C-alpha positions in Angstrom: 62.3 -121.7 109.2 66.0 -122.6 109.3 66.8 -119.0 110.9 64.3 -120.0 113.9 65.3 -123.5 113.8 68.9 -122.3 114.4 67.7 -119.4 117.2 66.4 -122.3 119.3 69.6 -124.7 119.0 67.4 -127.2 116.7 67.3 -129.1 113.3 64.6 -128.8 111.0 63.7 -132.6 112.2 62.9 -131.5 115.9 59.6 -132.4 117.2 57.3 -130.2 119.3 58.4 -131.6 122.7 62.0 -130.5 121.9 60.8 -127.4 120.7 59.4 -126.9 123.9 62.5 -128.3 126.0 64.7 -125.8 124.3 62.5 -122.9 124.3 62.3 -123.1 128.4 66.2 -123.8 128.7 66.9 -120.5 126.6 64.2 -118.6 127.8 66.0 -119.3 131.3 69.0 -118.5 130.0 68.2 -115.1 128.7 65.7 -114.0 130.5 65.8 -110.0 131.3 65.4 -110.5 134.9 68.7 -112.0 135.2 71.8 -110.0 135.4 73.2 -112.2 132.1 69.8 -111.7 130.2 69.2 -110.0 127.1 65.7 -108.3 126.1 66.6 -108.7 122.3 67.7 -111.9 122.4 64.6 -113.0 124.6 62.4 -111.8 122.2 64.0 -113.5 119.3 63.3 -116.9 121.1 59.9 -116.1 121.7 59.3 -115.3 118.4 61.0 -118.5 117.5 59.3 -120.7 119.6 55.9 -119.4 118.4 57.1 -119.6 114.5 58.2 -123.1 114.7 55.4 -124.1 117.2 52.7 -122.8 114.4 55.0 -124.5 111.8 54.7 -127.9 113.1 51.0 -127.4 114.5 49.8 -126.8 111.0 51.6 -129.1 108.3 48.7 -131.0 107.4 47.2 -127.5 106.2 50.3 -126.7 104.5 49.9 -129.4 102.3 47.1 -128.6 100.6 48.2 -124.5 99.9 49.7 -123.4 97.0 53.0 -121.7 97.1 51.4 -118.0 97.2 49.0 -119.0 100.0 51.8 -120.6 101.8 53.9 -117.5 101.2 51.0 -115.7 102.6 50.4 -118.1 105.5 54.3 -117.4 106.5 54.2 -113.7 106.2 51.0 -113.8 108.9 52.5 -116.6 111.2 55.7 -114.0 111.1 53.7 -111.4 112.3 51.4 -113.2 114.7 54.8 -114.4 116.3 56.6 -110.9 116.2 53.4 -109.6 117.8 53.5 -112.2 120.6 56.9 -111.6 121.5 56.8 -108.1 121.5 53.8 -108.4 124.1 56.0 -110.9 126.3 58.4 -108.3 126.4 56.4 -105.4 127.4 54.8 -107.8 130.0 58.4 -108.2 131.5 59.5 -104.5 130.9 56.4 -104.1 133.3 57.7 -106.9 135.7 61.1 -105.1 136.0 59.5 -101.8 136.6 57.3 -102.8 139.3 60.0 -104.7 140.7 62.6 -101.6 140.4 60.0 -99.4 141.9 59.4 -101.2 144.7 63.2 -102.0 145.6 63.4 -98.0 145.3 60.8 -97.7 147.5 61.7 -100.0 150.1 65.0 -97.9 149.9 63.7 -94.5 150.6 61.8 -96.2 153.4 64.9 -97.6 154.7 66.5 -94.5 154.4 63.8 -92.6 156.2 64.0 -94.9 159.1 67.6 -94.7 159.2 67.4 -91.2 159.1 64.8 -91.0 162.2 66.9 -93.7 163.9 69.7 -91.4 164.1 67.4 -88.4 165.2 66.5 -90.4 168.1 69.5 -91.7 169.1 71.0 -88.2 168.7 68.3 -86.8 170.9 68.7 -89.5 173.3 72.6 -89.1 173.4 71.9 -85.4 174.3 69.7 -85.6 177.1 71.9 -88.7 178.5 75.4 -86.3 178.0 73.4 -83.7 180.3 71.6 -86.4 182.5 75.2 -87.7 183.4 76.4 -83.9 183.8 73.8 -83.4 186.6 74.4 -86.8 188.3 77.9 -86.1 188.5 77.0 -82.8 190.1 74.7 -84.1 192.7 77.7 -85.9 194.0 79.1 -83.0 195.4 77.2 -80.1 194.3 78.0 -76.6 194.6 76.7 -73.4 193.4 79.1 -70.2 192.5 78.6 -66.8 190.0 80.4 -67.1 186.7 81.8 -64.3 184.8 81.7 -63.9 181.2 85.4 -63.0 179.9 85.2 -63.4 176.4 82.7 -63.8 173.4 84.0 -65.9 170.6 82.5 -67.7 167.6 79.9 -70.0 169.0 81.7 -69.8 172.2 81.2 -68.4 175.6 84.2 -68.0 177.9 83.5 -67.6 181.5 85.3 -68.2 185.0 84.0 -68.7 188.2 85.9 -69.7 191.5 86.5 -73.2 192.7 87.9 -73.9 196.2 91.3 -71.5 196.1 91.5 -70.8 192.4 89.5 -69.7 189.5 89.1 -72.0 186.5 88.0 -70.7 183.2 85.9 -72.7 180.8 84.6 -72.8 177.2 81.0 -73.7 176.2 79.2 -73.9 173.0 76.3 -71.1 172.2 74.7 -70.6 169.5 75.1 -67.5 167.4 73.5 -65.3 164.6 76.2 -63.4 162.6 78.8 -61.6 165.2 76.4 -62.1 168.0 75.9 -64.8 170.3 73.3 -65.6 172.6 72.7 -67.7 175.9 70.4 -70.5 176.4 68.1 -68.4 177.5 68.3 -66.4 174.0 69.6 -62.8 175.2 73.0 -61.8 173.5 76.0 -62.5 175.5 78.8 -59.8 176.4 81.7 -59.8 178.4 80.8 -59.3 182.2 77.6 -61.0 182.5 77.3 -62.8 185.3 75.2 -66.3 185.5 74.9 -68.7 188.0 77.1 -71.9 187.5 76.3 -75.0 189.4 79.4 -77.6 189.6 81.0 -80.7 191.2 82.9 -79.2 194.3 85.7 -81.6 193.6 85.8 -81.4 190.1 84.5 -78.2 188.2 84.8 -79.9 184.9 81.0 -81.2 185.4 79.3 -77.9 185.5 76.7 -76.5 184.3 76.2 -72.8 183.4 72.3 -71.4 184.4 71.7 -68.2 182.2 68.4 -68.1 183.3 69.7 -66.8 187.1 71.7 -63.7 186.3 73.0 -61.0 188.4 71.6 -57.3 189.0 73.8 -55.9 186.4 73.0 -58.2 184.2 69.5 -58.1 184.5 69.3 -54.0 183.9 71.2 -54.9 180.6 68.8 -56.9 179.5 65.8 -54.8 180.7 67.6 -51.9 178.5 68.0 -54.2 175.4 64.1 -55.2 175.9 63.1 -51.7 176.3 65.6 -50.7 173.1 63.9 -53.2 171.1 60.2 -51.8 171.7 61.2 -48.5 171.0 62.7 -50.2 167.6 59.3 -51.7 167.4 57.2 -48.2 167.6 59.1 -46.5 165.1 57.0 -44.5 162.9 57.0 -46.2 159.4 56.1 -42.7 157.7 59.3 -41.0 159.3 61.8 -43.8 160.5 63.9 -41.3 162.6 61.2 -41.2 165.4 59.2 -43.4 167.5 55.6 -43.2 169.0 56.9 -44.4 172.5 59.3 -43.0 174.9 62.1 -44.8 176.5 60.6 -44.4 180.1 57.6 -46.5 178.6 59.0 -48.6 177.0 61.2 -49.6 180.4 57.8 -49.5 182.0 56.9 -52.7 179.5 60.0 -54.4 179.8 59.7 -54.6 183.7 56.3 -55.8 183.7 56.8 -58.1 181.1 59.7 -59.5 183.1 57.6 -59.6 186.0 54.7 -61.6 184.1 56.7 -63.6 182.1 60.2 -63.8 183.3 63.2 -63.6 181.5 61.5 -65.4 178.2 59.4 -62.3 178.0 62.4 -60.2 178.0 63.9 -62.5 175.1 60.4 -62.2 173.0 60.9 -58.5 173.5 64.7 -58.5 172.1 63.6 -61.0 169.2 60.4 -59.3 168.2 62.2 -58.9 164.5 63.6 -62.3 164.2 63.1 -64.6 161.3 61.4 -67.5 162.5 63.6 -69.8 160.8 66.8 -68.2 163.0 65.0 -69.2 166.2 62.1 -70.9 166.5 60.5 -70.1 169.9 61.2 -66.3 169.8 60.7 -64.3 166.9 58.8 -62.0 164.5 55.7 -64.6 164.1 55.3 -65.4 167.9 55.7 -61.9 169.1 52.5 -60.7 166.9 50.8 -63.3 169.2 52.6 -62.3 172.3 52.5 -58.5 171.8 48.2 -58.7 171.3 47.4 -61.1 174.2 45.1 -60.4 176.6 48.3 -59.9 179.3 50.1 -57.9 177.1 46.9 -55.7 176.7 47.0 -55.4 180.7 50.8 -54.3 180.7 50.2 -51.9 177.9 47.6 -50.1 179.5 49.5 -50.2 183.3 52.0 -48.4 181.4 49.8 -45.8 179.4 50.5 -47.2 176.1 47.0 -47.8 174.9 
């Protein structure tokens, strides 16, 4: 018993009230929930407390016991104290795990909220930027034809007349490999012509309208869409041959443009594009587009079916 008294910092003459007071003080100091705490030391304190309390509460009974009975009694007392200390340690560990899990869940939730907040902020910033450009253009609106003079990595270089001078700009564009696409979705090439809206007294505020194109660019887009339709009809048993003539493919492309505008030509061109590369026009959306009722009418009009 001397060992247990020493753990509690007491002498053998200590009374039950002193034992409880010492236990509370040490338990608070070494509790595992605290940074300075120690689970192993906490278990020793609990075990010592249980042993000393049982020792003090059973003094009268022990006086009538033989030495062997006392030895067995203390052995059982020690096992009971160890078991209780172990149970309290397990309970404490469970509380710690639950607390950590709750804190981790909170941190994950805060991270998700932060990520969503950033996305919302970026979305508003993106919309706000173009709103600001439109607002600046509206102060002194002007319109011209812009000609593509170069295509770089994720950049399109174009020029257009403003007043008595020719101004040149570089705009960001998306790309796939070495091929860069306009905002409409068709591949860019030197010589392409698009409408550009700008502020007359300050052309730095401008907006390239790649949905409004010149006749030459339109003819190139129709040819690209027709070539894509020819590739779509390649004979799987003989990849060198196709089941559709270029004239019929051109007929399809023209009627598709008439019904769907430039977006229809974009769908034709991207019929084999992976969905992860382009969300609006890809191999998945193409299958639905090709089998739609309107497309069945167009295919019939061109004598395809």
